[in-house]
ROMAR-994004 format. One record per residue (C-alpha): x, y, z negated; chain; residue in one letter. Coordinates in Angstrom, 2 decimals, always signed. Example, Ala and Ser with C-alpha at 12.3 -4.5 7.8 and 13.67 -1.06 7.14 Angstrom:
<<+12.30,-4.50,-7.80>,"A","A">,
<<+13.67,-1.06,-7.14>,"A","S">,
This chain:
<<+110.96,+251.05,-137.64>,"A","M">,
<<+112.91,+252.79,-134.87>,"A","S">,
<<+116.45,+251.98,-133.93>,"A","E">,
<<+117.65,+255.19,-135.55>,"A","L">,
<<+115.94,+254.28,-138.88>,"A","E">,
<<+117.32,+250.67,-138.72>,"A","Q">,
<<+120.87,+252.15,-138.28>,"A","A">,
<<+120.57,+254.68,-140.86>,"A","I">,
<<+119.07,+251.82,-143.37>,"A","E">,
<<+122.20,+249.32,-142.29>,"A","E">,
<<+124.94,+251.92,-143.11>,"A","I">,
<<+123.26,+253.30,-146.38>,"A","T">,
<<+124.74,+250.63,-148.61>,"A","Y">,
<<+127.49,+249.36,-146.39>,"A","C">,
<<+130.57,+249.21,-148.30>,"A","N">,
<<+132.41,+246.21,-146.80>,"A","G">,
<<+132.32,+243.45,-144.28>,"A","G">,
<<+132.27,+244.07,-140.56>,"A","K">,
<<+132.05,+247.50,-139.24>,"A","F">,
<<+128.46,+248.58,-138.26>,"A","P">,
<<+129.42,+249.82,-134.71>,"A","K">,
<<+126.39,+249.15,-133.43>,"A","E">,
<<+124.58,+251.35,-136.03>,"A","A">,
<<+127.33,+254.05,-135.24>,"A","F">,
<<+126.34,+253.71,-131.67>,"A","R">,
<<+122.78,+254.21,-132.43>,"A","A">,
<<+123.16,+257.27,-134.63>,"A","I">,
<<+125.81,+258.81,-132.27>,"A","S">,
<<+123.16,+258.50,-129.28>,"A","A">,
<<+120.59,+260.37,-131.43>,"A","N">,
<<+122.09,+263.65,-132.72>,"A","R">,
<<+118.75,+265.36,-133.35>,"A","E">,
<<+116.86,+262.81,-135.02>,"A","G">,
<<+119.91,+261.93,-137.03>,"A","A">,
<<+121.02,+265.30,-138.46>,"A","L">,
<<+118.11,+265.71,-141.01>,"A","P">,
<<+118.85,+262.37,-142.37>,"A","L">,
<<+122.33,+262.90,-142.67>,"A","L">,
<<+122.16,+266.16,-144.30>,"A","R">,
<<+119.95,+264.78,-146.90>,"A","K">,
<<+122.32,+262.21,-147.66>,"A","A">,
<<+124.84,+264.73,-148.48>,"A","V">,
<<+122.45,+266.75,-150.50>,"A","E">,
<<+121.39,+263.54,-152.41>,"A","N">,
<<+125.00,+262.67,-153.34>,"A","A">,
<<+125.55,+266.34,-154.34>,"A","F">,
<<+123.33,+265.59,-157.38>,"A","K">,
<<+125.62,+262.74,-158.50>,"A","G">,
<<+125.82,+258.91,-158.67>,"A","R">,
<<+123.03,+258.48,-161.32>,"A","K">,
<<+120.74,+259.84,-158.68>,"A","K">,
<<+121.75,+257.83,-155.84>,"A","I">,
<<+123.00,+254.69,-157.32>,"A","G">,
<<+126.48,+253.14,-157.38>,"A","E">,
<<+126.16,+251.14,-154.13>,"A","D">,
<<+124.91,+254.11,-152.25>,"A","Y">,
<<+127.45,+254.94,-149.15>,"A","Q">,
<<+125.24,+256.99,-146.56>,"A","L">,
<<+126.67,+260.26,-147.83>,"A","H">,
<<+130.21,+259.09,-146.71>,"A","L">,
<<+129.31,+258.16,-143.22>,"A","Y">,
<<+127.18,+261.23,-142.89>,"A","A">,
<<+129.94,+264.01,-143.50>,"A","I">,
<<+131.94,+262.41,-140.73>,"A","Y">,
<<+128.82,+262.35,-138.49>,"A","F">,
<<+128.18,+266.03,-139.14>,"A","L">,
<<+131.62,+266.74,-137.92>,"A","G">,
<<+131.15,+264.73,-134.97>,"A","Q">,
<<+127.93,+266.48,-134.37>,"A","F">,
<<+129.56,+270.11,-135.01>,"A","H">,
<<+126.69,+270.67,-137.61>,"A","D">,
<<+127.39,+274.48,-137.95>,"A","Q">,
<<+124.58,+275.11,-139.79>,"A","E">,
<<+125.30,+272.97,-142.47>,"A","F">,
<<+128.76,+274.22,-142.79>,"A","F">,
<<+128.05,+276.37,-146.21>,"A","P">,
<<+126.67,+273.00,-147.76>,"A","K">,
<<+129.59,+271.22,-146.80>,"A","L">,
<<+131.99,+273.82,-148.30>,"A","V">,
<<+130.24,+273.55,-151.61>,"A","E">,
<<+129.85,+269.94,-151.45>,"A","F">,
<<+133.82,+269.68,-151.26>,"A","F">,
<<+134.13,+272.05,-153.98>,"A","C">,
<<+132.68,+269.78,-156.33>,"A","L">,
<<+134.89,+268.79,-159.47>,"A","P">,
<<+137.79,+266.44,-158.63>,"A","E">,
<<+136.53,+263.40,-160.34>,"A","K">,
<<+133.03,+263.73,-158.91>,"A","K">,
<<+134.19,+264.42,-155.69>,"A","L">,
<<+136.73,+261.49,-155.77>,"A","D">,
<<+134.01,+259.02,-156.89>,"A","D">,
<<+131.85,+260.20,-153.90>,"A","L">,
<<+134.47,+260.37,-150.98>,"A","I">,
<<+137.46,+258.83,-152.33>,"A","G">,
<<+140.31,+258.62,-149.62>,"A","D">,
<<+138.13,+261.04,-147.40>,"A","A">,
<<+139.47,+263.64,-149.45>,"A","I">,
<<+142.70,+263.60,-147.51>,"A","T">,
<<+141.42,+261.57,-144.45>,"A","D">,
<<+138.62,+263.66,-143.31>,"A","G">,
<<+137.83,+267.03,-145.27>,"A","V">,
<<+140.05,+269.28,-142.84>,"A","A">,
<<+138.61,+267.52,-139.62>,"A","N">,
<<+134.99,+267.94,-140.84>,"A","I">,
<<+135.18,+271.28,-141.81>,"A","L">,
<<+136.92,+272.23,-138.67>,"A","Y">,
<<+134.23,+270.71,-136.46>,"A","N">,
<<+131.34,+272.37,-138.42>,"A","T">,
<<+133.14,+275.75,-138.97>,"A","Y">,
<<+130.64,+278.26,-138.29>,"A","N">,
<<+132.85,+281.49,-138.44>,"A","G">,
<<+132.39,+282.42,-142.01>,"A","D">,
<<+136.09,+282.74,-142.75>,"A","L">,
<<+135.52,+284.43,-146.06>,"A","E">,
<<+133.53,+281.41,-147.23>,"A","L">,
<<+137.02,+279.27,-146.70>,"A","L">,
<<+139.24,+282.00,-148.35>,"A","K">,
<<+136.86,+282.28,-151.29>,"A","Q">,
<<+137.07,+278.20,-151.91>,"A","A">,
<<+141.11,+278.31,-151.02>,"A","I">,
<<+141.54,+281.00,-153.80>,"A","R">,
<<+139.55,+279.08,-156.46>,"A","D">,
<<+141.81,+277.28,-158.68>,"A","D">,
<<+138.99,+275.00,-159.93>,"A","S">,
<<+138.69,+273.39,-156.46>,"A","V">,
<<+140.74,+270.29,-155.98>,"A","Y">,
<<+144.10,+270.97,-154.80>,"A","E">,
<<+143.84,+268.55,-151.89>,"A","F">,
<<+140.32,+270.08,-150.73>,"A","V">,
<<+142.22,+273.63,-150.86>,"A","R">,
<<+144.77,+272.23,-148.81>,"A","S">,
<<+142.50,+270.71,-146.17>,"A","A">,
<<+140.98,+274.15,-145.97>,"A","M">,
<<+144.13,+275.93,-145.28>,"A","L">,
<<+144.76,+273.42,-142.40>,"A","D">,
<<+141.41,+274.45,-141.00>,"A","V">,
<<+142.85,+278.03,-141.12>,"A","M">,
<<+145.88,+276.87,-139.61>,"A","A">,
<<+144.21,+275.32,-136.77>,"A","Q">,
<<+142.17,+278.46,-136.12>,"A","L">,
<<+145.51,+280.38,-136.04>,"A","Y">,
<<+146.80,+277.88,-133.42>,"A","M">,
<<+143.71,+278.25,-131.39>,"A","D">,
<<+144.06,+281.91,-131.24>,"A","G">,
<<+140.83,+282.37,-133.21>,"A","D">,
<<+142.42,+283.86,-136.39>,"A","L">,
<<+144.65,+286.89,-136.10>,"A","P">,
<<+148.21,+286.16,-136.99>,"A","G">,
<<+148.56,+289.23,-139.47>,"A","K">,
<<+145.37,+288.33,-141.20>,"A","E">,
<<+146.56,+284.57,-141.92>,"A","F">,
<<+149.78,+285.65,-142.99>,"A","R">,
<<+148.79,+288.21,-145.47>,"A","D">,
<<+146.34,+285.47,-146.75>,"A","F">,
<<+149.14,+283.05,-147.13>,"A","L">,
<<+151.46,+285.64,-148.79>,"A","S">,
<<+149.06,+286.53,-151.55>,"A","R">,
<<+148.38,+282.74,-152.14>,"A","L">,
<<+152.22,+282.62,-152.79>,"A","V">,
<<+152.66,+285.89,-154.70>,"A","Y">,
<<+149.75,+285.11,-156.92>,"A","D">,
<<+151.05,+281.49,-157.52>,"A","S">,
<<+150.87,+280.22,-161.07>,"A","R">,
<<+152.37,+276.69,-161.42>,"A","E">,
<<+153.31,+273.79,-159.30>,"A","K">,
<<+150.33,+272.52,-157.06>,"A","N">,
<<+149.93,+270.56,-153.91>,"A","Y">,
<<+148.66,+273.62,-152.10>,"A","I">,
<<+152.18,+275.22,-152.19>,"A","Y">,
<<+153.60,+272.11,-150.19>,"A","N">,
<<+150.91,+272.79,-147.62>,"A","E">,
<<+151.72,+276.40,-147.37>,"A","I">,
<<+155.32,+275.77,-146.87>,"A","G">,
<<+154.33,+273.19,-144.15>,"A","Y">,
<<+152.20,+275.82,-142.37>,"A","I">,
<<+154.57,+278.44,-142.53>,"A","I">,
<<+157.08,+276.15,-140.71>,"A","C">,
<<+154.75,+274.49,-138.26>,"A","K">,
<<+152.86,+277.65,-137.44>,"A","C">,
<<+156.48,+279.32,-136.75>,"A","H">,
<<+155.71,+282.12,-139.21>,"A","L">,
<<+158.99,+283.63,-139.11>,"A","A">,
<<+157.83,+286.85,-141.07>,"A","E">,
<<+157.12,+284.53,-144.10>,"A","M">,
<<+160.82,+283.18,-144.69>,"A","L">,
<<+160.94,+285.30,-147.84>,"A","P">,
<<+157.88,+283.52,-149.09>,"A","E">,
<<+159.28,+280.17,-147.90>,"A","L">,
<<+162.31,+280.87,-150.01>,"A","H">,
<<+160.34,+281.87,-153.23>,"A","L">,
<<+158.33,+278.70,-153.05>,"A","L">,
<<+161.48,+276.81,-153.08>,"A","L">,
<<+163.35,+279.00,-155.35>,"A","D">,
<<+160.37,+278.84,-158.07>,"A","E">,
<<+159.99,+275.15,-157.60>,"A","N">,
<<+156.66,+275.48,-156.51>,"A","L">,
<<+157.07,+273.53,-153.39>,"A","M">,
<<+158.74,+269.87,-153.47>,"A","D">,
<<+161.56,+269.93,-151.23>,"A","P">,
<<+161.08,+266.03,-150.64>,"A","I">,
<<+158.64,+267.20,-147.85>,"A","N">,
<<+160.81,+269.46,-145.67>,"A","L">,
<<+164.08,+269.51,-147.05>,"A","G">,
<<+165.72,+272.55,-148.89>,"A","E">,
<<+165.63,+276.01,-147.43>,"A","F">,
<<+168.17,+275.79,-144.87>,"A","D">,
<<+166.21,+272.73,-143.28>,"A","S">,
<<+163.07,+274.83,-143.50>,"A","C">,
<<+164.52,+277.53,-141.49>,"A","V">,
<<+165.47,+274.99,-138.78>,"A","D">,
<<+162.06,+273.48,-138.80>,"A","E">,
<<+160.51,+276.84,-138.61>,"A","L">,
<<+162.43,+277.69,-135.15>,"A","F">,
<<+162.10,+274.24,-133.88>,"A","Y">,
<<+159.48,+273.29,-131.46>,"A","Y">,
<<+158.56,+269.78,-130.49>,"A","D">,
<<+157.05,+268.77,-126.71>,"A","S">,
<<+153.67,+269.56,-128.29>,"A","S">,
<<+152.06,+271.85,-130.72>,"A","E">,
<<+151.15,+270.97,-134.16>,"A","E">,
<<+147.88,+269.45,-134.67>,"A","V">,
<<+146.29,+270.48,-137.99>,"A","F">,
<<+142.82,+269.31,-137.27>,"A","C">,
<<+141.05,+267.01,-134.62>,"A","E">,
<<+139.03,+269.21,-131.97>,"A","K">,
<<+136.40,+266.43,-131.34>,"A","N">,
<<+135.86,+264.17,-134.53>,"A","L">,
<<+134.41,+260.75,-133.86>,"A","N">,
<<+133.22,+258.98,-137.05>,"A","A">,
<<+133.61,+255.47,-135.59>,"A","A">,
<<+137.48,+256.12,-134.73>,"A","D">,
<<+138.07,+257.65,-138.04>,"A","H">,
<<+136.10,+254.87,-140.34>,"A","L">,
<<+136.50,+251.44,-138.56>,"A","R">,
<<+139.94,+251.02,-139.84>,"A","Y">,
<<+139.46,+251.44,-143.33>,"A","W">,
<<+140.29,+248.80,-145.60>,"A","E">,
<<+136.82,+248.00,-146.90>,"A","M">,
<<+135.97,+246.69,-143.29>,"A","F">,
<<+137.29,+243.36,-142.05>,"A","E">,
<<+139.50,+243.32,-139.16>,"A","D">,
<<+137.74,+242.73,-135.72>,"A","D">,
<<+139.69,+240.28,-133.75>,"A","P">,
<<+137.65,+241.74,-130.58>,"A","S">,
<<+140.04,+244.99,-130.98>,"A","E">,
<<+143.17,+244.92,-129.36>,"A","D">,
<<+146.25,+245.22,-131.46>,"A","D">,
<<+148.76,+247.53,-130.29>,"A","D">,
<<+151.55,+246.51,-132.56>,"A","W">,
<<+153.31,+243.21,-131.63>,"A","D">,
<<+156.85,+241.65,-132.49>,"A","D">,
<<+158.01,+243.75,-129.59>,"A","E">,
<<+157.35,+247.01,-131.31>,"A","D">,
<<+159.34,+245.95,-134.37>,"A","E">,
<<+162.34,+244.77,-132.20>,"A","D">,
<<+162.30,+248.30,-130.63>,"A","D">,
<<+162.26,+249.82,-134.09>,"A","L">,
<<+165.21,+247.71,-135.08>,"A","D">,
<<+167.06,+248.64,-131.90>,"A","R">,
<<+166.40,+252.19,-132.52>,"A","M">,
<<+167.29,+252.19,-136.25>,"A","F">,
<<+170.64,+250.20,-135.43>,"A","G">,
<<+171.61,+252.91,-132.70>,"A","E">,
<<+170.73,+255.45,-135.00>,"A","R">,
<<+172.93,+254.22,-137.69>,"A","E">,
<<+175.87,+253.56,-135.00>,"A","K">,
<<+175.32,+257.26,-134.10>,"A","S">,
<<+175.56,+258.96,-137.45>,"A","V">,
<<+178.49,+256.85,-138.60>,"A","S">,
<<+180.88,+257.84,-135.90>,"A","Q">,
<<+183.32,+260.20,-137.18>,"A","P">,
<<+183.92,+263.61,-135.37>,"A","I">,
<<+186.98,+263.30,-133.30>,"A","T">,
<<+188.58,+265.79,-131.03>,"A","S">,
<<+190.02,+264.00,-127.68>,"A","E">,
<<+193.32,+265.44,-126.54>,"A","K">,
<<+192.73,+267.73,-123.73>,"A","V">,
<<+195.00,+267.21,-120.73>,"A","G">,
<<+196.82,+270.29,-119.02>,"A","R">,
<<+194.78,+270.15,-115.79>,"A","N">,
<<+191.34,+269.14,-117.59>,"A","S">,
<<+188.63,+271.51,-117.49>,"A","L">,
<<+188.91,+273.66,-120.83>,"A","C">,
<<+186.58,+272.66,-123.62>,"A","P">,
<<+185.67,+276.17,-124.03>,"A","C">,
<<+183.20,+276.00,-121.11>,"A","G">,
<<+184.94,+278.64,-119.14>,"A","S">,
<<+185.13,+276.34,-116.12>,"A","G">,
<<+189.00,+276.93,-115.73>,"A","K">,
<<+191.88,+274.29,-116.33>,"A","K">,
<<+193.04,+274.09,-119.90>,"A","Y">,
<<+196.63,+275.18,-118.83>,"A","K">,
<<+195.22,+278.43,-117.23>,"A","F">,
<<+192.67,+279.21,-120.27>,"A","C">,
<<+192.77,+278.36,-123.68>,"A","C">,
<<+195.83,+276.15,-124.17>,"A","M">,
<<+198.45,+278.66,-125.13>,"A","N">,
<<+195.96,+281.03,-126.65>,"A","K">,
<<+196.48,+281.53,-130.53>,"A","P">,
<<+193.67,+279.63,-132.75>,"A","K">,
<<+190.94,+281.72,-133.72>,"A","G">,
<<+189.69,+281.88,-137.21>,"A","E">,
<<+187.07,+279.22,-136.95>,"A","L">,
<<+189.69,+276.94,-134.81>,"A","D">,
<<+191.85,+277.02,-137.91>,"A","M">,
<<+189.06,+275.41,-139.92>,"A","I">,
<<+187.62,+272.83,-137.57>,"A","E">,
<<+187.78,+271.96,-133.78>,"A","S">,
<<+185.27,+273.33,-131.46>,"A","P">,
<<+184.01,+269.72,-130.75>,"A","E">,
<<+183.32,+269.38,-134.52>,"A","G">,
<<+181.68,+272.76,-134.83>,"A","R">,
<<+179.51,+272.40,-131.81>,"A","Q">,
<<+178.41,+268.86,-132.92>,"A","S">,
<<+177.46,+270.42,-136.36>,"A","C">,
<<+175.46,+273.33,-134.80>,"A","L">,
<<+173.42,+271.32,-132.49>,"A","E">,
<<+170.61,+271.44,-135.01>,"A","T">,
<<+170.89,+275.25,-135.24>,"A","Y">,
<<+167.81,+277.22,-133.87>,"A","P">,
<<+168.15,+277.63,-130.16>,"A","Y">,
<<+168.77,+281.17,-129.01>,"A","M">,
<<+169.89,+279.84,-125.22>,"A","G">,
<<+168.73,+281.80,-122.05>,"A","P">,
<<+165.75,+279.31,-121.39>,"A","D">,
<<+162.92,+280.80,-123.37>,"A","R">,
<<+159.29,+280.18,-123.40>,"A","I">,
<<+156.79,+282.93,-123.91>,"A","E">,
<<+155.07,+282.88,-127.24>,"A","G">,
<<+157.81,+280.99,-128.99>,"A","R">,
<<+159.89,+282.80,-131.84>,"A","V">,
<<+163.65,+282.74,-131.69>,"A","Y">,
<<+166.21,+283.41,-134.36>,"A","L">,
<<+167.65,+286.59,-132.58>,"A","D">,
<<+163.98,+288.14,-132.27>,"A","D">,
<<+164.51,+288.82,-136.18>,"A","Y">,
<<+168.00,+288.80,-137.02>,"A","F">,
<<+170.99,+290.94,-135.38>,"A","D">,
<<+174.17,+289.26,-133.99>,"A","E">,
<<+176.26,+290.01,-137.18>,"A","T">,
<<+173.80,+288.29,-139.43>,"A","S">,
<<+173.70,+285.15,-137.12>,"A","I">,
<<+177.65,+285.11,-136.82>,"A","E">,
<<+177.80,+285.06,-140.64>,"A","I">,
<<+174.88,+282.53,-141.14>,"A","D">,
<<+176.53,+280.13,-138.42>,"A","K">,
<<+179.76,+280.07,-140.49>,"A","I">,
<<+177.81,+279.28,-143.59>,"A","L">,
<<+175.62,+276.60,-142.07>,"A","Y">,
<<+179.13,+274.84,-140.69>,"A","L">,
<<+179.95,+275.05,-144.40>,"A","G">,
<<+176.95,+273.86,-146.07>,"A","L">,
<<+174.56,+272.05,-144.01>,"A","I">,
<<+174.27,+268.36,-144.85>,"A","N">,
<<+176.09,+266.66,-141.74>,"A","R">,
<<+175.28,+263.19,-140.33>,"A","S">,
<<+177.01,+260.31,-141.69>,"A","G">,
<<+176.81,+257.38,-144.09>,"A","L">,
<<+177.84,+258.29,-147.62>,"A","L">,
<<+180.27,+255.82,-147.86>,"A","W">,
<<+182.24,+256.89,-144.98>,"A","E">,
<<+182.43,+260.69,-145.94>,"A","K">,
<<+185.54,+261.94,-147.32>,"A","H">,
<<+184.50,+264.33,-150.01>,"A","T">,
<<+187.64,+266.05,-150.72>,"A","K">,
<<+188.37,+267.21,-147.19>,"A","A">,
<<+184.88,+268.16,-146.51>,"A","E">,
<<+184.59,+270.27,-149.68>,"A","E">,
<<+187.75,+271.99,-148.70>,"A","R">,
<<+186.49,+272.83,-145.30>,"A","R">,
<<+183.50,+274.33,-147.00>,"A","T">,
<<+185.72,+276.43,-149.14>,"A","V">,
<<+187.34,+278.00,-145.89>,"A","K">,
<<+184.19,+278.20,-144.26>,"A","Y">,
<<+182.33,+280.25,-147.08>,"A","L">,
<<+185.60,+282.35,-147.76>,"A","Y">,
<<+185.47,+283.61,-144.10>,"A","L">,
<<+181.69,+284.14,-144.61>,"A","A">,
<<+182.56,+286.11,-147.89>,"A","F">,
<<+184.99,+288.44,-146.22>,"A","Q">,
<<+182.67,+289.22,-143.25>,"A","K">,
<<+179.65,+289.85,-145.57>,"A","M">,
<<+181.67,+291.91,-148.16>,"A","A">,
<<+182.86,+293.95,-145.11>,"A","A">,
<<+179.61,+294.66,-143.95>,"A","R">,
<<+178.15,+295.79,-147.50>,"A","M">,
<<+181.10,+297.88,-147.90>,"A","E">,
<<+180.61,+299.50,-144.43>,"A","Q">,
<<+177.10,+299.86,-144.78>,"A","E">,
<<+177.01,+301.09,-148.47>,"A","H">,
<<+174.79,+298.30,-149.55>,"A","I">,
<<+174.89,+298.36,-153.41>,"A","T">,
<<+172.68,+295.33,-154.34>,"A","E">,
<<+172.73,+291.64,-153.48>,"A","I">,
<<+168.80,+291.70,-153.01>,"A","E">,
<<+169.05,+294.18,-150.61>,"A","E">,
<<+171.55,+292.35,-148.25>,"A","Y">,
<<+169.62,+289.09,-148.75>,"A","D">,
<<+166.41,+291.11,-147.40>,"A","A">,
<<+168.02,+292.58,-144.64>,"A","R">,
<<+170.28,+289.76,-143.46>,"A","Y">,
<<+170.45,+286.50,-145.29>,"A","S">,
<<+168.71,+283.63,-143.08>,"A","I">,
<<+169.68,+279.96,-143.92>,"A","H">,
<<+171.40,+280.93,-147.17>,"A","Y">,
<<+170.92,+283.64,-149.95>,"A","Y">,
<<+174.16,+285.32,-151.00>,"A","L">,
<<+174.14,+284.79,-154.70>,"A","R">,
<<+173.41,+280.75,-153.96>,"A","E">,
<<+176.28,+280.22,-151.70>,"A","W">,
<<+178.62,+282.39,-153.59>,"A","M">,
<<+178.34,+280.42,-156.62>,"A","Y">,
<<+179.13,+277.35,-154.86>,"A","E">,
<<+182.10,+278.78,-153.59>,"A","L">,
<<+183.11,+279.80,-157.00>,"A","I">,
<<+182.47,+276.30,-158.17>,"A","R">,
<<+184.46,+274.53,-155.43>,"A","L">,
<<+187.40,+277.02,-156.07>,"A","S">,
<<+187.43,+276.10,-159.82>,"A","M">,
<<+187.08,+272.53,-159.04>,"A","K">,
<<+190.36,+272.84,-156.86>,"A","Y">,
<<+192.21,+275.04,-159.39>,"A","N">,
<<+192.12,+278.20,-157.02>,"A","D">,
<<+192.51,+280.67,-159.63>,"A","D">,
<<+193.30,+283.70,-157.71>,"A","S">,
<<+190.25,+283.13,-155.54>,"A","L">,
<<+188.07,+282.52,-158.48>,"A","V">,
<<+189.24,+286.01,-159.91>,"A","T">,
<<+188.68,+287.65,-156.67>,"A","E">,
<<+185.16,+286.10,-156.43>,"A","L">,
<<+184.08,+286.64,-159.99>,"A","E">,
<<+185.35,+290.53,-159.93>,"A","E">,
<<+183.30,+291.11,-156.58>,"A","W">,
<<+180.24,+289.49,-158.14>,"A","V">,
<<+180.33,+291.30,-161.38>,"A","D">,
<<+180.80,+294.74,-159.38>,"A","R">,
<<+177.34,+293.99,-157.72>,"A","Y">,
<<+175.55,+292.63,-160.54>,"A","E">,
<<+176.40,+295.71,-162.79>,"A","E">,
């Protein structure tokens, strides 16, 4: 019996104990000899447990090896295998559904995009498998191998053809944000508005908008470019820990985490205070002039009447970046919205965004009154714009100008808070305005 045959035999019924690293090494070193045996293992498993036996495990290792070997020829068979009914597939590969399907399909992808699309559109396919296939498409888009318009059109059709809550819609929302598909903000809003997407993943719509325009130091990776079967499987729970493997986690890491969270708690619990600016200090507006020659004697602006510049600046730190230092290929808010829209949106953001701080240290009444002031200021500017541009429907305004917050949503919040604090004249003004535009 050859070394390869021995390795295949060793892992065929291996479902625990020590990880068979020598067998994995032998198989990895013999791609051409291993491929027919691995393919056959998957085909056998496709027929069901009754055909292969309860202890048979070769198919589980085989799908990872086929990914490692970039077996494009077997891609259609793998798609067919992963489209098995949920219960049958779960019985065959278990946690590999969420841990491996996307990476395996990405590494065996043969260019047949329509095959992927067909499986994703099929409601009978397990939702986590469909989501993994979407991740493959997202990675192809990030690689530049899938045109943006084609990808957006496909996602949009999935959203507008939606029927009921399904995990795939969480993944669509995640992909829209992480791929920075700004053109799909309406679809993202619809997913949340129709309760198709769980806000526990990315937050409410305002948080999703921030996420969409935020760039980390590295690109989002949906799929590994070079899958290694051993790296994926050696740490599965069914295998014993190998004391020879270095453990990268130690008590110092835990101490670092405790220190980090302690510092974070201190930072979020600090109240926003405005220090007194001396006459000869630099003006906080950033002009570079002394305070006495700049803003000291200027009348307060409409925003300054609500909150200090320092307080606003702190709140807007999470607002999408639109500064001068731009990187080619990235999307920016002002690429899609005009100056007036952004001005009104920032006012709404100041009033509605969830601010840092510990719950028991928040002053609810003061914060709600501040929110009313911001929202009413935004209302005045929005109403003037609608009047000036002869916009007759709320939906038209939203489609053209709303960014973090849709008009009807924040208007009802303004009315609610005005009622709470018995501002009857303001409630009447707002309700009359709403009635006029909803007739």
